[in-house]
C-alpha positions, 0 to 999 in steps of 0.5 A: 500500500505504501508503494501504491501511494507513490503513484500520482495518476492523472484524472480520467478523460471522456474517452477513458470512461469504462463504458462499452456498447453491446447489441442485445440479440437481433432486436436492435436494442443497445446497452452501455456496459462497464468495461473493468468488470467481468465480461458482460453477457445476456445469459441469465446469470452471466459468465463465470469468473476467471483468473487474471492473466499473468502476462498482463499483470507483469506488463502492467507492473513492470513495463507500464510503470517503470517507476517500480523497477529498482534502477539504483540497485547497484548491488545486483549489477556487478559480481566478482568470482575469485580465481583459483590458481592451479600451477599443475595445469601447466604441466598437463600433456595431451593424450598421445597414441600408444607407441609400443606394445608388449609381445609374448615370447613363446617356446617354439615347440610347447608354446609356453610363455617364456617372457615378454618384450616391448615392441615399437608400433609404427604409424601410431600418429597417422590421421586421415586429416594429416596423412596420405598413408594407407596405414592410417586408421580408417575414418568413421563408418559414416564417412567410409563410403564418400570420405570427407572434404577435410580428409587427405587422399591416399598417396597416388601410385607412381609418385615418389614419397618424400624420403629422409634425404629429401626432407634433409635437402629441403631443410638445408635449403631453408634460410637461416633464421636470425632469432634477434631480427627475423622473428615473425610477429604476424601469424599466417593468415592474419593481417596484424600481429603483436610486437613484444619489443619494449617501447622506447628501448633500442634492440640490443645487438645480436650476439653469437650463441654457441649451441655446442656449449648449450648441448655439451652437458646433454647426453644424446644417447650412444653417440660415442659408441656409434661413432667408434663403430662408424670410423673403426676398421671393419672386419673382412670376410674371414674375420681379418681386419682390413685397413681402411684408406685415410680419409681427409673429408668429414663423414657425411650423415647417413640417411639410411642404414644402407649408407652406414655399411662399409664396403670392402675396398679392393687394393688391386688397381683396375681400369674402370670399364665404361658404364653400360647404358641402362636398358630402355624402359618399355611400359606399353607392351603390345600383345599378339592376338594372332597366336592362339592360346592353346594352354589356356585351361592348363594355365588357369585350371579353375577360372574365376568365371566361365561363360556359355561360349568359348572366349576369343583369343584376345579375351583369353590373353586379357584374362591371363594377364588379369590372373597375374594382376597386370593392368591391361588396355583392351582396344577392340571393335564395337560388339567384339566382347570387351565386357568379358574382360570386365566380368572376369575382373569382377569375378576375380575380386569376389574370389580374392574378397576385394572390391572392383569399381566400374566407371562409365562416362554417363549415368545411363550407362551405369544404370544399364551395367548395374542391371547386367552385372547384378543379374550375373554376379548378384553382389553389385552396387550402384553409386550415382548422383541421386541413387545409392544402392548396395554400397557395401557390395564387392563391385561398385558401378559409378560415374567417373566424377563420383570416383574422383570425389572419393579419391580426393576425399580419402574414401576408405573404399579405396583400401580394399580396391583391386581393380578399376575398370574404365569403360569407353576410354575414348570419351577422354577426348570430351572437352568438358569432362575428359579432364576427370579421367586424367585426374582419376588415373593420376590419383589412383593409389599404387595397389590398384590395377587398371583395366581400360576398355575402348574402341579402336584408337590409333595411339593406344600404345602411346596412351598406355605408355603414358599410364605405364610411366605414370604408375610405373607398371607395365600396361599390356595393350590388346587390340582386335584385328577385325570386327567379329561381324564385317560391315558393308557400306551402301549409298541409297538414292531412292525416294519412292517405291519405284526407286527403292532398289537404288542401293549401291555398294561403296565399301565391301566387307573386306574393306575394298572401296568400290568406285563403280558403286559411287559413279552408279549412284551419281548417275542415278541422281542425274537421271532422276533430275533429267526425267519427269518427276512422275516417273522417278519421283519428285526432283531433289534440291541440292542440299535440303529436302522438305518433310514430304520428300523426307517421308518418301525417302524413309518409306521407300528405304524401310519398305525395302529393308523390311522386304529383305529382312534387314530389320531392326534398323537404327537411324542416326539423325544429328538433331533432336527435332529431326528425330521427332519429325521423322518418326512422327511423319511415318504415320502409315508405317506399322511394323509389329504383329498383333502378338508383338503389340500385346507384349509392348502394351503389357510392358508399357503398362507395367513400366508406366504404372509407377508414375502418377496419373497425370504423368501417364497422360503427358503428351510425350508419353502418349506419343511415344506409346503410340509409336512403340505400338507400331514398332517405332522409337525415338531416343535422344536427350530430350526424351524423358529418362524412363521413356528412353529406358523403355525404348532401350529395353524394347529394342534389346528384345527386338520389338522396336524395328526402327529407332531414330536416335542421336549419336549418344545412342552409340555410346552404351551397352551392346545393343546392335541392330541389323542395319544402321542408317545415316540421315546425313554425313554432316553435323553441327558440333556447337559452332559450325557444320562439318562432316563426320569424323572417321572415329564418329562414323566408325562408332555409330556404324559399329552398331550394325551387325549382331554377333551370332545372328548376322553374317554381315552388318549393313550401313546405309548413307542416305543421299537425299540431295546430291551425292557427297564427294568421293574424297569425303566419303573415302576419308570418313569411311576409311580414315583413321579414327581420332587419336586419344588427346588430352583435355587436361585443364586446371580447375579451381576444385583441383587446385584447392584439393591439392593445395590443402595437402602439403605433400601434393603439388599442383605442379606434379599433377600438371607434370603427370598429365597426358598433355605433358607426356610428349615433353616428359617421357624423355626425362630420364634421358635428359637427366643422363644427358645433363649429368654427362654435360656436367662432367664435360664442363668440369673437364674443360679448360678455362679460357684465358681472358686477360689483356686484350681478351678481356672483352671476349665474353661480351664479343661472344654474347654480342654476336649471339644477340645480333644473330637472334635479333636478325632472325626475329626481324626476318620472322616478322618480315615473312609473317607480314603482308608486305613481306609476303608480297615482296617474296614473289617470283624473281626476287633475289634472296639470301638463303641460310640453312643447313645446306646453304650458308649465305648463298644467293637465290632467286624465287621461281614459284610461291606456293602454300601448304597446310602450315606456311608458304613454300618458296621454290628457289634457284640457289647457287652452289658448288659443283659437284654437290657433296652427298653430305648435306652439311657440305653443300656450301662452305662451312660456317667459320669456326672463329667469326670476325667482325666482318663475318658477324656484321655482313653476310659474306656471300657464298662464292663457289671455289671452283665451277659454279653450279645450281640447285632448285630447292623448296625453302621455308620462310625461316630459310630466307636470311635477307630479302634484297632489292634486286629482282630478276626476270625469270621463267620459273616453270621452264627452269623447274621443268628443266631441273626436274628433267635433268635429275633423271639418270637418262638426262643427267648430262644434258646441258641446262636451258638458256633460262637457267644459265642466264639466272645462274650467271646473274646471281654469280655476278651479284655475288661477286659485285657485293661480297658483303651482300647486296642491298636489302629491303629495310623493314621499316622504310621499304616494307612499312613495318611499324611494329615496335619490336621490329623498330627496336630490333633494328636499332639494337642490331645497329648498336650491336654492329658498332660494339662488335666492330669496336671489340679489342679481343679480335686483335689478340693473336690468342683470339682464335684459340680462346674463342673456341674454348669459350664457345664450347663452354658456352654451348655446353652451358646453354644446352644444360640450361635447356635441359634444366628448363625441360626438367623444371616446372617452368616448362609446364604449359599450364604453369602461367595459368596456374599462377593466375588462378592462384592469384584469383583465389588469393584475391577472393580470400580462398588461399593466403599468401603462404598457399594455405587453404582458408575456410572459403577454400575448404567450402569450395572443395565441397562443391561439385561445380561452379565452386567460386560462384556458389561459395561467394553466394554463401558467404555473401548471405545471398541465399539465407534470406530466401525460401527453399523453392526460391533458392532452387529456382535461382540455382537452376541458372547454374545447371541449365544447359538450354539458354533462354529468357527467365520471363516477366512473370517471376516474383520480385524476389527471384528477379532481384536474386537473378541480378544479385547472382549475375553481379557476383558472377561479374565480380568474379569475372572481373577478378579473373580478368585482372589476374590475367585469365583469358576468359572475359567477364561477358563469357563468364557471366554468359555461362549462366542460363536462367531460362528454367527459373520459372519452371523449377520454381513452380515445380518446387512449389508442387506444380504437376509435371504435366502443367510445366510444359506450358511454361517453357518450350524446353524438351521434357528430358532436358528439364528433368536433367536440369532438376536432377543436377540441381538436386545434386547441387543442393546436397553439395550446398547442404554439406558446405553449409554444415561445414561453415556452421550455417544450420539454417541454410543447411536445413533450407537446402535439405528442404529444397532437395526434398521438394525437387525429388518427386514424381516422374523427375526422380522416378526410379530407373527401370534397370535398378528394379 
């Protein structure tokens, strides 16, 4: 009550009266009620009383009346806890692994324990986050499959682990630290540090500290005993003492026990034999598949796997090497049976209780192989981006990207791995994903054997040699000679039922090219163009045909093939749209019987039953079902995945008679057809239209011919317009397939994954790539040559450069620089437009190459080859010319004097003058003179070519030849130092800075050379030769050192640029240590920089899960398009923010020197499916998405599937950073995306 009296309340106003109006019933009567009382009611007895609200009482007491708060209660505002001192905490030590163990010693016969001894344990301090050794303890069970981005990978096979000697060398190379001046005050990764120097006091001068005095009292354990053993006299073989020769040099510290062993010194003096050259290493070993393996079952009496058929010779050879645990490269024709080798490796792994990984380039092929291997072996698992089935199985099937992620993350699956099977190895030529194959091959540990399966490639030995040198193990190359089912190639020119027989053989089963068939096809086309359209069908345009004519061509062709029992057929068309049009146009074609229609109908019903009702009514599903009922099918990337699998399964059963497909169908499981048809021989490769490459043609044509069913396979090329040129057909059908080429490139993920491991370097990854193989395969030869040159250099006598010879080194360097400068200017001249114009027929030039030294010549003809211009030139020479090309002209003077260096000193024949006609490259032209002669080039060349024949060798030359030779000889005699030449700046109008500066520098060097004093010394010739020999050896040593060093790597400049980008963005510090942002980027599957920047900028945290998914679709969408104007404002703002972040990253890349422009980097984002993904994440059925975008359904499904994988990557990255809110949103986004037909289970996994 006393506290209530302290309140002074103002008097209430009119609005504060406790009154309230309430309507009574529906009669229109109103009544004023009192508010502070209990709630009023028209009930007879009113509402029962209720307890007051505690929240209102608290607000009324504390918030509405702040005077009640004890604002001046200081005793409750500060508290102090007394600190307890614990000196023993300073002596605490962290727990360490046990370094030793007790081992029982038992009696060898009775087993009775005799005692115990302590045994030191090895590798007790290894962890998955600090060591690359296979001896480290396994990680948590939850991370045993995928590993963890914080774990180290296992040590790559073939790469030398650092030894004690390497560590000692590295320590010796470190700088000596001054503990008074050079101590660091800023820790790595920090901007500021702490300086503990006292303020205002000068730092005392550093004094000398003798460590020997400090360490003298310490006993390091047994040093005297070891030293006495090391320097003592070792015993001979019979126990006699052998006296060691005196040694004045101190003993070097040994890095291994082998270095401490003292070898017996022989007292007999013998002449040392020259060292034998080491045998040349052969890593790729070709296997002869022509000789039969008669003793196969004697060598392998109990095979790990047996087939119902007898394996071929190449399969038996491969199996024999697999039994020896060798690595093999099987390059066989399509449908030859490469899968047999993979099956035997899987069976061997199951027999050895180990594991096998089968990798494929695409997920669809992984699903197909999972079904095949599961039916054969049972214990098979599947790991793809969205499916994880039986990960504990002995055989795991996955894509190459999954295996790369497991290798970088240190997955414990690698421990039990015996085989890795790489199928479709020729996919390494893919520009986008080929680098993944090289990364995996480089990172595989040493205990893993490799099986490579590929189509026939011309450089299989070279590729196997690279892998052999990479892994330091022999690779056995097994190639097939011929296809098991030969092929016949035809041209088809028909377009109507009357012309359906116009099928002309072009290439028979023996590989013979028939020109008669080609000309017959050309004549058939000409005849149709000349006659009336009613007789031979419609006239054909030159290049394109309309839908009606296209339909007529296919109806006539398929009718002919059906009559001759050459179905099923695969029609390869290089456009998704044309595949759909061609299949839809054949409405009158029905190729299935009633029983086949029933089987197709039941199969469709069973497969589509797993879809929801609206998904079964999709237009594409209904259209494909109608086509399949008539025996037609379509297969390309725009088709829904479940429909593509239905088509594949029906085709393998023989129920699909005609399949229109793109070239992706050629890469897959063994699904051969009776006939293969090419709609065209031209395709669009993303930039331009071009003819098919031989490798592409062979890969697709290889689907023709079913082994065991067809004697030959039929390949037909449609000639809808004109017949292609014979040369183009010959090149495509009989040319060599494309070689395996490296597509290695640097990615930020690769750099960050290697930088976080101290023992691995990005330079080593680049050095071991296939792109560096041509320059690195001779490394050992370079090392041996460098060692020999070092010995030669040490044995050379030092030149005497005293007195007048003091400027001898400068004279030599001036001459070398002058020669290089002139070569540079001449190279610029021949590359310029005016320079090439001046090099026309009749121009007199100075020729300088291996055959001619400063000889005059006149250009007779100018031609071009695939690389540069070729100048056919008449050149002066001696008579008769020596057979040795080195003696074609006077030798270069051994000791060049100033006149030799400054002028040309033209060649003058010592005896009778002769001539030769030779073809010169631009580099062979040393100077272009101002003189032009009138010559008849064709007559001179014809006469010279005629006189090279033995029959006309003694015929005199024509008058045109004699006149040209005499005129050149006159010029050579009139200008001994060379005729006047064209000035590159004044005459040829070359304004290039390098040419102008080069000319000035050349004139300056000429003045310096003329003023040299060393040439006046009588000792100049001898000392110059000594100096030149020394300098040439040093130059060659520098070249070899450069080839062996990291500086010769082709991608080294780009690597430094990308590291600078990472440092600028804060992913890596100056010392190369990966920071938090870099570790987050390692967890990303793609677009690592952009996703990490978006995460650290909090650009995603404020959005809803469906909005995040819609924005991220711009990073995985492959079809460009406009996002539209119907998007919510949050998505529009999000798109602009994503583009702004991408622009900032692109600007950093440009500032650091990368070639990719900002527009190109930002242009990689495609937001055409933002609205589609947004509505899908919000729950819209797939059937309603078709109206939002014109993108094919298959591409939409692919985009959403890749987006779900990205959401999972972001979820893991968010957990790594400590963002549970963002992690939960990404989990929700992935859940919203994974539903219905988009993530319908594969038919191959059911």
